[in-house]
DOKOL-361563 format. One record per residue: residue number from 1; residue in three letters; chain; x, y, z of N, C-alpha, C in turn. Coordinates in steps of 0.1 Angstrom, whole numbers, always signed. Example, Ala and Ser with C-alpha at 12.3 -4.5 7.8 and 13.67 -1.06 7.14 Angstrom:
! residues 2
<pt n="1" res="ALA" chain="A" n_east="+132" n_north="-57" n_up="+78" ca_east="+123" ca_north="-45" ca_up="+78" c_east="+132" c_north="-33" c_up="+78"/>
<pt n="2" res="SER" chain="A" n_east="+128" n_north="-22" n_up="+71" ca_east="+137" ca_north="-11" ca_up="+71" c_east="+129" c_north="+0" c_up="+79"/>
This chain:
! residues 155
<pt n="1" res="MET" chain="A" n_east="-35" n_north="+50" n_up="-172" ca_east="-25" ca_north="+41" ca_up="-177" c_east="-28" c_north="+27" c_up="-173"/>
<pt n="2" res="PRO" chain="A" n_east="-29" n_north="+18" n_up="-183" ca_east="-32" ca_north="+4" ca_up="-180" c_east="-20" c_north="-3" c_up="-174"/>
<pt n="3" res="VAL" chain="A" n_east="-23" n_north="-13" n_up="-166" ca_east="-13" ca_north="-22" ca_up="-160" c_east="-16" c_north="-36" c_up="-165"/>
<pt n="4" res="ASN" chain="A" n_east="-5" n_north="-43" n_up="-169" ca_east="-6" ca_north="-57" ca_up="-174" c_east="+7" c_north="-64" c_up="-170"/>
<pt n="5" res="VAL" chain="A" n_east="+7" n_north="-73" n_up="-160" ca_east="+19" ca_north="-79" ca_up="-155" c_east="+16" c_north="-94" c_up="-154"/>
<pt n="6" res="ASN" chain="A" n_east="+25" n_north="-103" n_up="-159" ca_east="+24" ca_north="-117" ca_up="-156" c_east="+29" c_north="-120" c_up="-143"/>
<pt n="7" res="ILE" chain="A" n_east="+23" n_north="-130" n_up="-136" ca_east="+27" ca_north="-134" ca_up="-122" c_east="+26" c_north="-149" c_up="-121"/>
<pt n="8" res="ASP" chain="A" n_east="+32" n_north="-154" n_up="-110" ca_east="+29" ca_north="-168" ca_up="-107" c_east="+21" c_north="-168" c_up="-94"/>
<pt n="9" res="ALA" chain="A" n_east="+14" n_north="-179" n_up="-91" ca_east="+5" ca_north="-180" ca_up="-80" c_east="+11" c_north="-178" c_up="-66"/>
<pt n="10" res="ASN" chain="A" n_east="+24" n_north="-179" n_up="-65" ca_east="+31" ca_north="-178" ca_up="-52" c_east="+35" c_north="-164" c_up="-48"/>
<pt n="11" res="LYS" chain="A" n_east="+33" n_north="-154" n_up="-57" ca_east="+36" ca_north="-140" ca_up="-54" c_east="+27" c_north="-135" c_up="-43"/>
<pt n="12" res="THR" chain="A" n_east="+32" n_north="-127" n_up="-34" ca_east="+24" ca_north="-121" ca_up="-23" c_east="+19" c_north="-108" c_up="-29"/>
<pt n="13" res="VAL" chain="A" n_east="+9" n_north="-102" n_up="-21" ca_east="+4" ca_north="-89" ca_up="-25" c_east="+15" c_north="-78" c_up="-26"/>
<pt n="14" res="ASP" chain="A" n_east="+24" n_north="-78" n_up="-16" ca_east="+35" ca_north="-68" ca_up="-16" c_east="+44" c_north="-70" c_up="-28"/>
<pt n="15" res="GLN" chain="A" n_east="+47" n_north="-83" n_up="-31" ca_east="+56" ca_north="-85" ca_up="-43" c_east="+49" c_north="-81" c_up="-56"/>
<pt n="16" res="ILE" chain="A" n_east="+36" n_north="-83" n_up="-57" ca_east="+29" ca_north="-79" ca_up="-69" c_east="+28" c_north="-64" c_up="-70"/>
<pt n="17" res="VAL" chain="A" n_east="+24" n_north="-57" n_up="-59" ca_east="+23" ca_north="-43" ca_up="-59" c_east="+37" c_north="-36" c_up="-62"/>
<pt n="18" res="ASN" chain="A" n_east="+48" n_north="-42" n_up="-57" ca_east="+61" ca_north="-36" ca_up="-59" c_east="+66" c_north="-38" c_up="-73"/>
<pt n="19" res="LEU" chain="A" n_east="+59" n_north="-47" n_up="-81" ca_east="+63" ca_north="-48" ca_up="-95" c_east="+59" c_north="-36" c_up="-104"/>
<pt n="20" res="ILE" chain="A" n_east="+50" n_north="-28" n_up="-98" ca_east="+44" ca_north="-17" ca_up="-106" c_east="+47" c_north="-3" c_up="-101"/>
<pt n="21" res="LYS" chain="A" n_east="+50" n_north="+6" n_up="-110" ca_east="+52" ca_north="+20" ca_up="-106" c_east="+39" c_north="+27" c_up="-108"/>
<pt n="22" res="PHE" chain="A" n_east="+34" n_north="+34" n_up="-98" ca_east="+21" ca_north="+41" ca_up="-98" c_east="+23" c_north="+56" c_up="-100"/>
<pt n="23" res="ASP" chain="A" n_east="+16" n_north="+61" n_up="-110" ca_east="+17" ca_north="+75" ca_up="-113" c_east="+5" c_north="+84" c_up="-111"/>
<pt n="24" res="ARG" chain="A" n_east="-7" n_north="+77" n_up="-109" ca_east="-19" ca_north="+85" ca_up="-108" c_east="-24" c_north="+84" c_up="-93"/>
<pt n="25" res="LYS" chain="A" n_east="-35" n_north="+91" n_up="-91" ca_east="-41" ca_north="+92" ca_up="-77" c_east="-47" c_north="+79" c_up="-72"/>
<pt n="26" res="TYR" chain="A" n_east="-54" n_north="+72" n_up="-81" ca_east="-61" ca_north="+59" ca_up="-78" c_east="-57" c_north="+48" c_up="-87"/>
<pt n="27" res="THR" chain="A" n_east="-57" n_north="+36" n_up="-82" ca_east="-54" ca_north="+24" ca_up="-91" c_east="-64" c_north="+13" c_up="-86"/>
<pt n="28" res="VAL" chain="A" n_east="-70" n_north="+6" n_up="-96" ca_east="-77" ca_north="-7" ca_up="-93" c_east="-68" c_north="-18" c_up="-100"/>
<pt n="29" res="LEU" chain="A" n_east="-64" n_north="-27" n_up="-91" ca_east="-56" ca_north="-39" ca_up="-96" c_east="-63" c_north="-52" c_up="-93"/>
<pt n="30" res="VAL" chain="A" n_east="-64" n_north="-61" n_up="-103" ca_east="-70" ca_north="-74" ca_up="-101" c_east="-59" c_north="-84" c_up="-104"/>
<pt n="31" res="ALA" chain="A" n_east="-55" n_north="-93" n_up="-94" ca_east="-46" ca_north="-104" ca_up="-97" c_east="-54" c_north="-116" c_up="-99"/>
<pt n="32" res="ASN" chain="A" n_east="-53" n_north="-122" n_up="-110" ca_east="-59" ca_north="-135" ca_up="-114" c_east="-49" c_north="-146" c_up="-112"/>
<pt n="33" res="LYS" chain="A" n_east="-50" n_north="-153" n_up="-101" ca_east="-41" ca_north="-164" ca_up="-99" c_east="-47" c_north="-178" c_up="-102"/>
<pt n="34" res="THR" chain="A" n_east="-58" n_north="-178" n_up="-110" ca_east="-64" ca_north="-190" ca_up="-114" c_east="-59" c_north="-194" c_up="-128"/>
<pt n="35" res="GLY" chain="A" n_east="-62" n_north="-206" n_up="-132" ca_east="-59" ca_north="-210" ca_up="-146" c_east="-70" c_north="-206" c_up="-156"/>
<pt n="36" res="ASN" chain="A" n_east="-79" n_north="-198" n_up="-152" ca_east="-90" ca_north="-194" ca_up="-160" c_east="-90" c_north="-179" c_up="-163"/>
<pt n="37" res="THR" chain="A" n_east="-95" n_north="-175" n_up="-174" ca_east="-97" ca_north="-161" ca_up="-177" c_east="-109" c_north="-156" c_up="-168"/>
<pt n="38" res="LEU" chain="A" n_east="-107" n_north="-145" n_up="-161" ca_east="-118" ca_north="-138" ca_up="-154" c_east="-125" c_north="-130" c_up="-165"/>
<pt n="39" res="GLU" chain="A" n_east="-137" n_north="-135" n_up="-168" ca_east="-145" ca_north="-128" ca_up="-179" c_east="-155" c_north="-118" c_up="-172"/>
<pt n="40" res="ARG" chain="A" n_east="-154" n_north="-106" n_up="-177" ca_east="-163" ca_north="-96" ca_up="-171" c_east="-177" c_north="-98" c_up="-177"/>
<pt n="41" res="VAL" chain="A" n_east="-186" n_north="-101" n_up="-169" ca_east="-200" ca_north="-104" ca_up="-173" c_east="-210" c_north="-94" c_up="-168"/>
<pt n="42" res="GLY" chain="A" n_east="-206" n_north="-83" n_up="-162" ca_east="-215" ca_north="-73" ca_up="-156" c_east="-208" c_north="-62" c_up="-149"/>
<pt n="43" res="ALA" chain="A" n_east="-215" n_north="-51" n_up="-147" ca_east="-209" ca_north="-40" ca_up="-140" c_east="-220" c_north="-31" c_up="-135"/>
<pt n="44" res="TYR" chain="A" n_east="-216" n_north="-23" n_up="-125" ca_east="-225" ca_north="-12" ca_up="-120" c_east="-216" c_north="+0" c_up="-119"/>
<pt n="45" res="ASN" chain="A" n_east="-220" n_north="+11" n_up="-126" ca_east="-212" ca_north="+23" ca_up="-126" c_east="-220" c_north="+35" c_up="-120"/>
<pt n="46" res="ASP" chain="A" n_east="-218" n_north="+37" n_up="-107" ca_east="-225" ca_north="+48" ca_up="-101" c_east="-219" c_north="+62" c_up="-105"/>
<pt n="47" res="SER" chain="A" n_east="-205" n_north="+63" n_up="-103" ca_east="-198" ca_north="+75" ca_up="-108" c_east="-185" c_north="+70" c_up="-114"/>
<pt n="48" res="SER" chain="A" n_east="-183" n_north="+73" n_up="-126" ca_east="-172" ca_north="+68" ca_up="-134" c_east="-175" c_north="+54" c_up="-138"/>
<pt n="49" res="ASN" chain="A" n_east="-166" n_north="+47" n_up="-145" ca_east="-169" ca_north="+33" ca_up="-151" c_east="-158" c_north="+24" c_up="-146"/>
<pt n="50" res="TRP" chain="A" n_east="-163" n_north="+11" n_up="-143" ca_east="-153" ca_north="+1" ca_up="-139" c_east="-143" c_north="+0" c_up="-150"/>
<pt n="51" res="PRO" chain="A" n_east="-130" n_north="+1" n_up="-147" ca_east="-120" ca_north="+3" ca_up="-157" c_east="-113" c_north="-9" c_up="-164"/>
<pt n="52" res="ILE" chain="A" n_east="-117" n_north="-21" n_up="-159" ca_east="-110" ca_north="-33" ca_up="-163" c_east="-119" c_north="-43" c_up="-170"/>
<pt n="53" res="GLY" chain="A" n_east="-115" n_north="-49" n_up="-181" ca_east="-122" ca_north="-59" ca_up="-189" c_east="-118" c_north="-73" c_up="-184"/>
<pt n="54" res="ASP" chain="A" n_east="-118" n_north="-82" n_up="-193" ca_east="-114" ca_north="-96" ca_up="-190" c_east="-99" c_north="-96" c_up="-186"/>
<pt n="55" res="ILE" chain="A" n_east="-96" n_north="-106" n_up="-177" ca_east="-83" ca_north="-107" ca_up="-171" c_east="-78" c_north="-121" c_up="-174"/>
<pt n="56" res="PRO" chain="A" n_east="-67" n_north="-123" n_up="-182" ca_east="-61" ca_north="-136" ca_up="-185" c_east="-56" c_north="-143" c_up="-172"/>
<pt n="57" res="PRO" chain="A" n_east="-55" n_north="-156" n_up="-173" ca_east="-49" ca_north="-164" ca_up="-162" c_east="-35" c_north="-159" c_up="-158"/>
<pt n="58" res="ASN" chain="A" n_east="-32" n_north="-161" n_up="-145" ca_east="-19" ca_north="-158" ca_up="-140" c_east="-14" c_north="-144" c_up="-144"/>
<pt n="59" res="SER" chain="A" n_east="-22" n_north="-134" n_up="-142" ca_east="-18" ca_north="-121" ca_up="-146" c_east="-24" c_north="-110" c_up="-137"/>
<pt n="60" res="VAL" chain="A" n_east="-19" n_north="-99" n_up="-137" ca_east="-25" ca_north="-87" ca_up="-129" c_east="-28" c_north="-77" c_up="-140"/>
<pt n="61" res="TYR" chain="A" n_east="-41" n_north="-73" n_up="-140" ca_east="-46" ca_north="-62" ca_up="-148" c_east="-50" c_north="-51" c_up="-139"/>
<pt n="62" res="GLY" chain="A" n_east="-48" n_north="-39" n_up="-143" ca_east="-52" ca_north="-27" ca_up="-136" c_east="-53" c_north="-15" c_up="-144"/>
<pt n="63" res="GLN" chain="A" n_east="-58" n_north="-5" n_up="-137" ca_east="-60" ca_north="+8" ca_up="-144" c_east="-57" c_north="+19" c_up="-134"/>
<pt n="64" res="GLU" chain="A" n_east="-49" n_north="+29" n_up="-138" ca_east="-47" ca_north="+41" ca_up="-129" c_east="-55" c_north="+52" c_up="-135"/>
<pt n="65" res="PHE" chain="A" n_east="-60" n_north="+60" n_up="-125" ca_east="-69" ca_north="+71" ca_up="-129" c_east="-69" c_north="+82" c_up="-118"/>
<pt n="66" res="ASP" chain="A" n_east="-76" n_north="+93" n_up="-121" ca_east="-76" ca_north="+104" ca_up="-111" c_east="-91" c_north="+106" c_up="-106"/>
<pt n="67" res="GLY" chain="A" n_east="-100" n_north="+98" n_up="-110" ca_east="-114" ca_north="+100" ca_up="-106" c_east="-121" c_north="+110" c_up="-115"/>
<pt n="68" res="ILE" chain="A" n_east="-133" n_north="+113" n_up="-112" ca_east="-141" ca_north="+123" ca_up="-120" c_east="-134" c_north="+136" c_up="-119"/>
<pt n="69" res="PRO" chain="A" n_east="-131" n_north="+143" n_up="-130" ca_east="-123" ca_north="+156" ca_up="-129" c_east="-128" c_north="+166" c_up="-119"/>
<pt n="70" res="THR" chain="A" n_east="-141" n_north="+168" n_up="-118" ca_east="-146" ca_north="+179" ca_up="-109" c_east="-146" c_north="+175" c_up="-95"/>
<pt n="71" res="THR" chain="A" n_east="-146" n_north="+162" n_up="-91" ca_east="-147" ca_north="+158" ca_up="-77" c_east="-135" c_north="+149" c_up="-73"/>
<pt n="72" res="ASN" chain="A" n_east="-127" n_north="+144" n_up="-82" ca_east="-117" ca_north="+134" ca_up="-78" c_east="-123" c_north="+122" c_up="-71"/>
<pt n="73" res="SER" chain="A" n_east="-135" n_north="+118" n_up="-75" ca_east="-141" ca_north="+107" ca_up="-69" c_east="-145" c_north="+96" c_up="-79"/>
<pt n="74" res="PHE" chain="A" n_east="-149" n_north="+85" n_up="-74" ca_east="-154" ca_north="+74" ca_up="-83" c_east="-162" c_north="+64" c_up="-74"/>
<pt n="75" res="SER" chain="A" n_east="-170" n_north="+56" n_up="-80" ca_east="-177" ca_north="+45" ca_up="-73" c_east="-183" c_north="+36" c_up="-83"/>
<pt n="76" res="PHE" chain="A" n_east="-179" n_north="+23" n_up="-83" ca_east="-183" ca_north="+14" ca_up="-93" c_east="-181" c_north="-1" c_up="-88"/>
<pt n="77" res="ALA" chain="A" n_east="-186" n_north="-10" n_up="-96" ca_east="-184" ca_north="-24" ca_up="-93" c_east="-184" c_north="-33" c_up="-106"/>
<pt n="78" res="SER" chain="A" n_east="-179" n_north="-45" n_up="-105" ca_east="-179" ca_north="-54" ca_up="-116" c_east="-182" c_north="-68" c_up="-112"/>
<pt n="79" res="ASN" chain="A" n_east="-187" n_north="-76" n_up="-122" ca_east="-190" ca_north="-90" ca_up="-120" c_east="-181" c_north="-98" c_up="-129"/>
<pt n="80" res="TYR" chain="A" n_east="-173" n_north="-107" n_up="-124" ca_east="-165" ca_north="-116" ca_up="-132" c_east="-169" c_north="-130" c_up="-130"/>
<pt n="81" res="ARG" chain="A" n_east="-169" n_north="-137" n_up="-142" ca_east="-171" ca_north="-152" ca_up="-142" c_east="-157" c_north="-158" c_up="-141"/>
<pt n="82" res="ILE" chain="A" n_east="-155" n_north="-167" n_up="-131" ca_east="-143" ca_north="-174" ca_up="-130" c_east="-143" c_north="-187" c_up="-138"/>
<pt n="83" res="GLN" chain="A" n_east="-154" n_north="-193" n_up="-138" ca_east="-157" ca_north="-205" ca_up="-147" c_east="-172" c_north="-206" c_up="-146"/>
<pt n="84" res="PRO" chain="A" n_east="-179" n_north="-213" n_up="-156" ca_east="-193" ca_north="-214" ca_up="-155" c_east="-198" c_north="-218" c_up="-141"/>
<pt n="85" res="GLY" chain="A" n_east="-208" n_north="-210" n_up="-136" ca_east="-213" ca_north="-213" ca_up="-123" c_east="-206" c_north="-207" c_up="-111"/>
<pt n="86" res="LYS" chain="A" n_east="-194" n_north="-201" n_up="-114" ca_east="-186" ca_north="-195" ca_up="-103" c_east="-183" c_north="-180" c_up="-107"/>
<pt n="87" res="ASN" chain="A" n_east="-188" n_north="-171" n_up="-98" ca_east="-185" ca_north="-157" ca_up="-101" c_east="-180" c_north="-150" c_up="-89"/>
<pt n="88" res="VAL" chain="A" n_east="-174" n_north="-138" n_up="-91" ca_east="-169" ca_north="-130" ca_up="-80" c_east="-172" c_north="-115" c_up="-84"/>
<pt n="89" res="GLN" chain="A" n_east="-176" n_north="-107" n_up="-74" ca_east="-179" ca_north="-93" ca_up="-77" c_east="-170" c_north="-84" c_up="-69"/>
<pt n="90" res="LEU" chain="A" n_east="-165" n_north="-74" n_up="-75" ca_east="-155" ca_north="-65" ca_up="-70" c_east="-161" c_north="-51" c_up="-70"/>
<pt n="91" res="ALA" chain="A" n_east="-160" n_north="-43" n_up="-59" ca_east="-166" ca_north="-30" ca_up="-58" c_east="-155" c_north="-21" c_up="-52"/>
<pt n="92" res="ALA" chain="A" n_east="-155" n_north="-8" n_up="-56" ca_east="-145" ca_north="+2" ca_up="-51" c_east="-152" c_north="+15" c_up="-51"/>
<pt n="93" res="SER" chain="A" n_east="-148" n_north="+24" n_up="-41" ca_east="-154" ca_north="+37" ca_up="-41" c_east="-145" c_north="+47" c_up="-33"/>
<pt n="94" res="PHE" chain="A" n_east="-144" n_north="+58" n_up="-39" ca_east="-138" ca_north="+70" ca_up="-32" c_east="-148" c_north="+81" c_up="-34"/>
<pt n="95" res="PRO" chain="A" n_east="-158" n_north="+82" n_up="-25" ca_east="-169" ca_north="+91" ca_up="-27" c_east="-165" c_north="+106" c_up="-24"/>
<pt n="96" res="VAL" chain="A" n_east="-174" n_north="+115" n_up="-29" ca_east="-172" ca_north="+129" ca_up="-26" c_east="-174" c_north="+131" c_up="-11"/>
<pt n="97" res="ILE" chain="A" n_east="-184" n_north="+125" n_up="-5" ca_east="-187" ca_north="+126" ca_up="+9" c_east="-185" c_north="+112" c_up="+15"/>
<pt n="98" res="GLY" chain="A" n_east="-178" n_north="+111" n_up="+26" ca_east="-176" ca_north="+98" ca_up="+32" c_east="-162" c_north="+93" c_up="+31"/>
<pt n="99" res="ARG" chain="A" n_east="-160" n_north="+80" n_up="+31" ca_east="-146" ca_north="+75" ca_up="+31" c_east="-145" c_north="+64" c_up="+20"/>
<pt n="100" res="ARG" chain="A" n_east="-132" n_north="+61" n_up="+18" ca_east="-130" ca_north="+51" ca_up="+7" c_east="-136" c_north="+38" c_up="+12"/>
<pt n="101" res="LYS" chain="A" n_east="-140" n_north="+30" n_up="+2" ca_east="-147" ca_north="+17" ca_up="+5" c_east="-142" c_north="+6" c_up="-5"/>
<pt n="102" res="ILE" chain="A" n_east="-143" n_north="-6" n_up="+0" ca_east="-141" ca_north="-18" ca_up="-9" c_east="-150" c_north="-29" c_up="-5"/>
<pt n="103" res="GLU" chain="A" n_east="-154" n_north="-37" n_up="-15" ca_east="-163" ca_north="-48" ca_up="-12" c_east="-159" c_north="-60" c_up="-22"/>
<pt n="104" res="LEU" chain="A" n_east="-163" n_north="-72" n_up="-17" ca_east="-160" ca_north="-84" ca_up="-25" c_east="-172" c_north="-94" c_up="-21"/>
<pt n="105" res="THR" chain="A" n_east="-179" n_north="-99" n_up="-31" ca_east="-189" ca_north="-109" ca_up="-29" c_east="-188" c_north="-120" c_up="-39"/>
<pt n="106" res="SER" chain="A" n_east="-196" n_north="-130" n_up="-37" ca_east="-195" ca_north="-142" ca_up="-47" c_east="-210" c_north="-147" c_up="-49"/>
<pt n="107" res="ILE" chain="A" n_east="-217" n_north="-140" n_up="-58" ca_east="-230" ca_north="-144" ca_up="-62" c_east="-228" c_north="-151" c_up="-76"/>
<pt n="108" res="ASN" chain="A" n_east="-231" n_north="-163" n_up="-77" ca_east="-229" ca_north="-171" ca_up="-89" c_east="-239" c_north="-169" c_up="-99"/>
<pt n="109" res="GLN" chain="A" n_east="-239" n_north="-157" n_up="-105" ca_east="-248" ca_north="-153" ca_up="-115" c_east="-242" c_north="-143" c_up="-124"/>
<pt n="110" res="ASP" chain="A" n_east="-244" n_north="-143" n_up="-137" ca_east="-239" ca_north="-133" ca_up="-147" c_east="-248" c_north="-121" c_up="-147"/>
<pt n="111" res="GLY" chain="A" n_east="-244" n_north="-110" n_up="-152" ca_east="-252" ca_north="-98" ca_up="-153" c_east="-248" c_north="-87" c_up="-144"/>
<pt n="112" res="ASN" chain="A" n_east="-255" n_north="-76" n_up="-145" ca_east="-252" ca_north="-64" ca_up="-137" c_east="-257" c_north="-64" c_up="-123"/>
<pt n="113" res="ASN" chain="A" n_east="-268" n_north="-72" n_up="-120" ca_east="-274" ca_north="-72" ca_up="-106" c_east="-264" c_north="-76" c_up="-95"/>
<pt n="114" res="PRO" chain="A" n_east="-256" n_north="-87" n_up="-97" ca_east="-246" ca_north="-90" ca_up="-87" c_east="-236" c_north="-79" c_up="-84"/>
<pt n="115" res="ALA" chain="A" n_east="-232" n_north="-72" n_up="-95" ca_east="-223" ca_north="-61" ca_up="-93" c_east="-230" c_north="-50" c_up="-85"/>
<pt n="116" res="LYS" chain="A" n_east="-242" n_north="-47" n_up="-88" ca_east="-250" ca_north="-37" ca_up="-81" c_east="-251" c_north="-41" c_up="-66"/>
<pt n="117" res="ASN" chain="A" n_east="-254" n_north="-54" n_up="-64" ca_east="-255" ca_north="-59" ca_up="-50" c_east="-242" c_north="-56" c_up="-42"/>
<pt n="118" res="ALA" chain="A" n_east="-231" n_north="-59" n_up="-48" ca_east="-218" ca_north="-57" ca_up="-42" c_east="-216" c_north="-42" c_up="-39"/>
<pt n="119" res="TRP" chain="A" n_east="-219" n_north="-34" n_up="-49" ca_east="-218" ca_north="-19" ca_up="-47" c_east="-227" c_north="-15" c_up="-35"/>
<pt n="120" res="ASP" chain="A" n_east="-239" n_north="-20" n_up="-34" ca_east="-248" ca_north="-16" ca_up="-23" c_east="-243" c_north="-20" c_up="-10"/>
<pt n="121" res="ARG" chain="A" n_east="-236" n_north="-31" n_up="-9" ca_east="-230" ca_north="-36" ca_up="+4" c_east="-218" c_north="-29" c_up="+9"/>
<pt n="122" res="MET" chain="A" n_east="-211" n_north="-21" n_up="+0" ca_east="-199" ca_north="-14" ca_up="+4" c_east="-202" c_north="-5" c_up="+16"/>
<pt n="123" res="SER" chain="A" n_east="-194" n_north="-6" n_up="+26" ca_east="-196" ca_north="+3" ca_up="+38" c_east="-183" c_north="+8" c_up="+44"/>
<pt n="124" res="ASP" chain="A" n_east="-172" n_north="+1" n_up="+41" ca_east="-160" ca_north="+5" ca_up="+49" c_east="-147" c_north="+1" c_up="+41"/>
<pt n="125" res="PRO" chain="A" n_east="-135" n_north="+5" n_up="+45" ca_east="-123" ca_north="+2" ca_up="+38" c_east="-116" c_north="-11" c_up="+43"/>
<pt n="126" res="ALA" chain="A" n_east="-123" n_north="-19" n_up="+52" ca_east="-116" ca_north="-31" ca_up="+58" c_east="-114" c_north="-41" c_up="+47"/>
<pt n="127" res="ASP" chain="A" n_east="-103" n_north="-49" n_up="+49" ca_east="-100" ca_north="-60" ca_up="+41" c_east="-112" c_north="-70" c_up="+40"/>
<pt n="128" res="LYS" chain="A" n_east="-114" n_north="-76" n_up="+29" ca_east="-125" ca_north="-86" ca_up="+27" c_east="-119" c_north="-99" c_up="+21"/>
<pt n="129" res="ALA" chain="A" n_east="-127" n_north="-110" n_up="+24" ca_east="-123" ca_north="-123" ca_up="+18" c_east="-136" c_north="-131" c_up="+16"/>
<pt n="130" res="VAL" chain="A" n_east="-136" n_north="-139" n_up="+5" ca_east="-147" ca_north="-148" ca_up="+3" c_east="-142" c_north="-161" c_up="-3"/>
<pt n="131" res="ASN" chain="A" n_east="-149" n_north="-172" n_up="+0" ca_east="-146" ca_north="-185" ca_up="-6" c_east="-158" c_north="-189" c_up="-15"/>
<pt n="132" res="ASN" chain="A" n_east="-155" n_north="-193" n_up="-27" ca_east="-164" ca_north="-198" ca_up="-37" c_east="-158" c_north="-210" c_up="-42"/>
<pt n="133" res="SER" chain="A" n_east="-158" n_north="-221" n_up="-34" ca_east="-150" ca_north="-233" ca_up="-37" c_east="-151" c_north="-237" c_up="-51"/>
<pt n="134" res="PRO" chain="A" n_east="-140" n_north="-240" n_up="-57" ca_east="-127" ca_north="-242" ca_up="-52" c_east="-118" c_north="-229" c_up="-52"/>
<pt n="135" res="PHE" chain="A" n_east="-125" n_north="-217" n_up="-54" ca_east="-118" ca_north="-205" ca_up="-55" c_east="-119" c_north="-196" c_up="-42"/>
<pt n="136" res="ASP" chain="A" n_east="-108" n_north="-189" n_up="-40" ca_east="-108" ca_north="-179" ca_up="-29" c_east="-105" c_north="-165" c_up="-34"/>
<pt n="137" res="ALA" chain="A" n_east="-110" n_north="-155" n_up="-28" ca_east="-107" ca_north="-142" ca_up="-32" c_east="-106" c_north="-133" c_up="-20"/>
<pt n="138" res="ARG" chain="A" n_east="-98" n_north="-122" n_up="-22" ca_east="-96" ca_north="-112" ca_up="-11" c_east="-95" c_north="-99" c_up="-18"/>
<pt n="139" res="ALA" chain="A" n_east="-98" n_north="-89" n_up="-9" ca_east="-97" ca_north="-75" ca_up="-14" c_east="-92" c_north="-66" c_up="-3"/>
<pt n="140" res="LEU" chain="A" n_east="-84" n_north="-56" n_up="-7" ca_east="-78" ca_north="-47" ca_up="+3" c_east="-74" c_north="-34" c_up="-3"/>
<pt n="141" res="ILE" chain="A" n_east="-73" n_north="-24" n_up="+5" ca_east="-68" ca_north="-11" ca_up="+0" c_east="-54" c_north="-8" c_up="+6"/>
<pt n="142" res="THR" chain="A" n_east="-45" n_north="-5" n_up="-3" ca_east="-31" ca_north="-2" ca_up="+1" c_east="-27" c_north="+11" c_up="-5"/>
<pt n="143" res="GLN" chain="A" n_east="-14" n_north="+15" n_up="-3" ca_east="-9" ca_north="+27" ca_up="-9" c_east="+5" c_north="+25" c_up="-13"/>
<pt n="144" res="LYS" chain="A" n_east="+8" n_north="+30" n_up="-25" ca_east="+22" ca_north="+30" ca_up="-30" c_east="+24" c_north="+41" c_up="-40"/>
<pt n="145" res="ASP" chain="A" n_east="+36" n_north="+47" n_up="-39" ca_east="+40" ca_north="+59" ca_up="-48" c_east="+30" c_north="+70" c_up="-48"/>
<pt n="146" res="GLY" chain="A" n_east="+23" n_north="+72" n_up="-37" ca_east="+13" ca_north="+83" ca_up="-36" c_east="-1" c_north="+79" c_up="-42"/>
<pt n="147" res="SER" chain="A" n_east="-2" n_north="+67" n_up="-46" ca_east="-15" ca_north="+62" ca_up="-52" c_east="-22" c_north="+53" c_up="-42"/>
<pt n="148" res="LEU" chain="A" n_east="-35" n_north="+55" n_up="-41" ca_east="-43" ca_north="+46" ca_up="-33" c_east="-47" c_north="+34" c_up="-43"/>
<pt n="149" res="VAL" chain="A" n_east="-44" n_north="+22" n_up="-38" ca_east="-46" ca_north="+10" ca_up="-47" c_east="-57" c_north="+1" c_up="-41"/>
<pt n="150" res="TRP" chain="A" n_east="-67" n_north="-1" n_up="-49" ca_east="-78" ca_north="-11" ca_up="-46" c_east="-73" c_north="-24" c_up="-52"/>
<pt n="151" res="TYR" chain="A" n_east="-69" n_north="-34" n_up="-43" ca_east="-63" ca_north="-46" ca_up="-48" c_east="-72" c_north="-58" c_up="-46"/>
<pt n="152" res="TYR" chain="A" n_east="-75" n_north="-65" n_up="-56" ca_east="-83" ca_north="-77" ca_up="-56" c_east="-75" c_north="-89" c_up="-61"/>
<pt n="153" res="GLU" chain="A" n_east="-77" n_north="-101" n_up="-54" ca_east="-69" ca_north="-113" ca_up="-58" c_east="-79" c_north="-124" c_up="-58"/>
<pt n="154" res="VAL" chain="A" n_east="-79" n_north="-132" n_up="-69" ca_east="-87" ca_north="-144" ca_up="-71" c_east="-78" c_north="-155" c_up="-73"/>
<pt n="155" res="LYS" chain="A" n_east="-79" n_north="-166" n_up="-65" ca_east="-70" ca_north="-178" ca_up="-67" c_east="-78" c_north="-191" c_up="-65"/>
């Protein structure tokens, strides 16, 4: 089930997450608090496919899903252009073996390779933050309504 919510830049993670009712096992949410469209310019799909396309300004886009049917797992990454010359990469994984993971990088290049690089760097579920001046981004894993939520915020 897709998620599309308009927000203002002052909403906190908890306020944004509480706007949404979660029905599936996993959710990827991206909050775009910039005045620019986050344009998807690359992806890396190890198992399953990155579920979100372009993200309009001041909105939250997301996708709920249950993972690959036979394993309930997934592992993928995406590359978004914030503006020409400024990119951010988001990676998420719930592998068959191991633990849930999240990653966030800022390689200022379009294409699939920066997404693959972010996917390769994933190693743990700890919160992440990057600065790509004048933009900041953060990533975390939270839980609501029985759903694990991979939350990314770009501002």
